[in-house]
N, C-alpha and C positions, 0 to 999 in steps of 0.2 A: 913485498917487492912488487907483486902484481898490481895492487892498488896504486903505487907509485908510478908505474908505467902507464896505467889507465890515465891518471892525473896528467901525466906529461903530454900524452897523445891528445888528451882534450885541450890541454894549453896551447899546443902547437896548431890544433885545427882552428881554434879560436884566433890565434895570431894570424893564420892564412887568410881566414874569412875576413878579419879586419883589414889586412893588406889588400885583398880583392876589392873591398868595398870603396878603397880609395883611388882605384883604376879610373881614369876619366873615361866617359862613355865613348868618346870619338876613338879613343886609343883601343878600347875593348872591340870596337866594331871591326877594326882591321884584324885583329886576332880572330874573329869570328867570320872572316871572309867577305865582309860587306863592302862591295866596290865603292871607291871613293866617291864618285859621281852619283851614287845611288840614294844618298841622304845628306841632309844639311841640317844646320841649326841644332847641332849636338849641344847637350848640358846635362849635368849631373854626372853620375858614375855608373860603372857596371851593376853595381848593387841596385841603384835606384836612379834612373834618368829618363831623358826625352829627346826624341829627334823630331825636329820642327816639320820636316817633310822627308818622305821616303818613297822612292820608286823602284819596284822589285818586278821583272818581267813585264814591264808596261802597266802594272797596277800601282796607283798612286794612293798615298794615304798620308795623313798628317794633322795634328801632331800625333806622335806615336809615344805612349808612356809604358814604363815598365817597372816591376819590382821583383827582385829575385826571391825564389822560393827556396831557402837553404837546405831543407831536409831532402830535397829531391837530389842533391848531390851524392847522398848516400846510395841512390839507385844507379850512379853514374850518369845522371842527366844534368845538364844545365837548364834550369826552368824557370820561367819568370811569369808572374800575372801581367797581362798586356792590355791595355785600352788604347784603341785607335780610332781617330775620326777618318771616315771614308768620304768620298765625294757623295754629299747628301746621304750619308748613312754613317754606320758605326760598327765596331768589332770589339769584342770583349773575349777573354779566355785564357788559359793557362798554356804557354808555348814551351815545349821541351825539345833540346837538342841532344841527341844520343851520341855515344862515343864513335859509332858506325857511320855518323853522318845523316841520320834519318831525323825527321821532324815530326812531332806529335803535338796535337792541340786537344785540350779536354775542355770540358765545360764552356764549348764554343757557342756564343750568340752573335749574329751579324745580320745587318740589313743594309740594302743599297739598291739604286735603280738598276733594272734588268739590264741595260745597257752596259753596265760595268763589268758584268759577266758573260753576257750573249749579246753582242751587238745587233745581230740579226733578228734575234726573237724580240729584243727590246726596242726595235725601231719605232714601234706604236706606243710606246710607254710600258709600263709595268714596273713592279717592285720584286725583288728577291730577298728572302730571309732564310737564314740557316740557323739550326739549332742541333749541335751534336755533342754527344757524350765523349766521342773519340774520333778524330780524323788525323791519319797519318800517311806520311809519303816519304819515299827515299829515291833519289836518282831520277826524279821527274815521275815517279809511278806511284799511285795510291796504294798502300798496304794495308789500311784498315779505315772503316767508315761505320759508324753507328750513330744514326741521327736522321733529320729530316731536312730536306730542301724544299721551300715553298716559294712558288712564283705566284703573284697576284696582278690581275689586270693585263694578262698576256693575250695577244691574239695569235692564235695557231695558224700555221701555213697551210690551211685547207682551202683549195680553190672553191670560190662561188661564182654563180653567173649574176648575182645582183648585189644588193647591199654588202659591205664589208661585214665578216663574220665579227660577232660582239666578243668583247673580252671575257676571259674565264679565270678561275684560280685553280691551281693544280700544285700536288705535293708529290715528292719522290721520297720514299722511305727506304733507307739502307740499314742493313743489319749483318755487316761483314766485319767480324773481330779481326780477321787475318785473311789477307789475299796473296796467293802464291805468285811468283814471278810471271808465270805465263797465263794467268786468270785475269779476267776483266772485271771490273766492278759492276755488281749487278743491284738493281733497285726495283721498287714497285712503284708505278705511276697511278695515281688516283685524282679524281677532280673533287673540288670543294665549291662547285657553283658554277655557273655559265650554261651556254647553250648546249654543250656537249656533256655527256656522262661518259667518262673514259677509264678504263681499266687495262694496264699494260705492263710489260716488263721493259726495263730500261738497261742497256748495256753500254758502259762507258770504257773505252779503250785509249791507251796513251797514243799521241799526247793529249789531244783534247777533242776526241770524236764520240759520237754517241748514237745509238740505235734506239727505236721504240717500235715495239711490237706488241700489238694487243687488239682491243675493240672499242670503236666509238658508236655511241647511240645518241640520236638527237632527243632532246627533252620536249616535252609536250608543246612548249612555247617557243620552240626554235623556228626560224623563219623557213619557209618552202625552198628558198634558195640552198640553204644548208642541206636540207633533205636530198634535193636534187644532186648537189655536189657529192654527197656521200654515197649515192647510188653509183657514181663512177668508180668508187672503190671496189665494187662487186656486188653480188646479190645479199640481201639481208639475211641475217638468221631469223629463226621464229620469233626471237625477241625483239627484232628491229635493230640489232646491232650490225656494224660493218667492220671488216678488218682494217685495222689501222698500222701503217708501217711508215716511219719517218728516220731520217738520218741526216746527220750534219756535224757541224763543230761548234765549239764555244770558247 
């Protein structure tokens, strides 16, 4: 009798999955709360489909394609492998929607112009790339972040008395498997080349504010104007470093 029940349950589950696979993508988007004016050019189904253009909170992408991951339904999540074309960039990963309204992305890889994420920092060019094992948020707040955010060709807002500070490459590593409701997201900033050697702590607080506190040290080939500007930050430590403090929004 138990075997019969299991077979019946498996058959019912297969039937439900088959029915779900036939739901048009545009209809499914309404069930998932996607505003009608946020996307266009729907094709395919909830199971495997595409939106030609998507605009969420001012971020544009398209086309966006997805393929449902059925085994994740057993964990109470609606998950799909996603591929999206960004303005001069891309995004791939597995996106999961939880029963409580949270969103989690795993195996995330993305790249785009820095202006797409931080218009102020990207005013002079630069690229941003992300590689995360896990990135999750709920209610506009990041609840987990394990991975690295890298910016290349960015000009930091350090005042100089002469030529503009040359571009550098920097990475912020996050290792927060769980972030409490009152906790900020913390990361470690390091440089990967450029006129400044930087080591600093990064704090990100909702909705989109950041603080950077650490030390900056000019490299041997740094221009004299940069060294003069760093002296304005305060006396140098014995190794030539200066206290660095930045704050802003993205």
